[in-house]
N, C-alpha and C positions, 0 to 999 in steps of 0.2 A: 708352032708359033701361035701365041695368043692373039685374038682379035682385040681391038680397042675396047669393045664393050666389056669383055671378060676382064681385061686389064683394069678398067675403071672399077669394076666390082671388087676385084682383089685389092686395089689401092684403098678403097673405102673400108673393106674388111680389115685390112692391116692396121687401120687407125684404132680399131676396137679390140683387136686381139692379135697375138703373134700368128703369122702364117706358118703352115706346114712347109717343109722344104720342097715338097712337090708343087706347092703354089708359089713359093718364094723364088725359085730358080727361073721358071718361065716368065714370071713378072719382071724380074731383074733384067732378063734378056730383052724383053719387050720395051721396058723403059729406056734401056740403053740405045734402042734403035728408033724410038717413036717420040719425037719432040712434043707432040700434042699431049700424049699421056704423061710424059714427064712434067709438063707444065701443069696439067690437072693435079698431079700429086703435089707439086710445089704449092699450088693454090690451096689445096685442102689442108696441108700442113700449116700454111700461114694463117688460114682461117681458124684452125684449131688453136693456134698460139694466141691469136687476138681474143678469142672467146675466153680462154683460160686467164689471160691477163685482165680482161674486163671483170670476170667472175671474182678474181682475187682482189681487184680494186673495190668491188662492191661489198664483198664479204669481209675485207680487212682494210678499211680506210686508213689513210695516213693521219697522224695526230694533227688536230687543228684544221683539217680540211673537210672534205666531203664526209657527211655523216654516215654514209653507207646505207645498208638495208636494215629495216627493223627485223626482229626475229621472225615475225609473221611473214614478211615479204621474202625473207631468205628461205623459209620452209616452203612457201608457195612456189618460188623459183626452182628449188631443188625438185619438188614434186612434178612440175611442168617438164623439166628436163628429163626426168626418169620416164615419164609417160611418153614423151616424144621419141625416146630411144627404143620403145617396144614395137 
């Protein structure tokens, strides 16, 4: 059985890339029995969704509404995100 610390690491890893079955199976079992880790996963998924929605809103504004980002701001934001992922 995974400890919560390892489960949290795998939850985070699973947001970046598919897990191997050797990781996915114990994580699924742990999440089925640990409400705190399940909540952590739910929160990370919600946060990722909110960030994607905000990025989409900034990069592709609706007609007549928010002007969105300038090309320079967009390039700077993308660069900052890429650097923070390293």
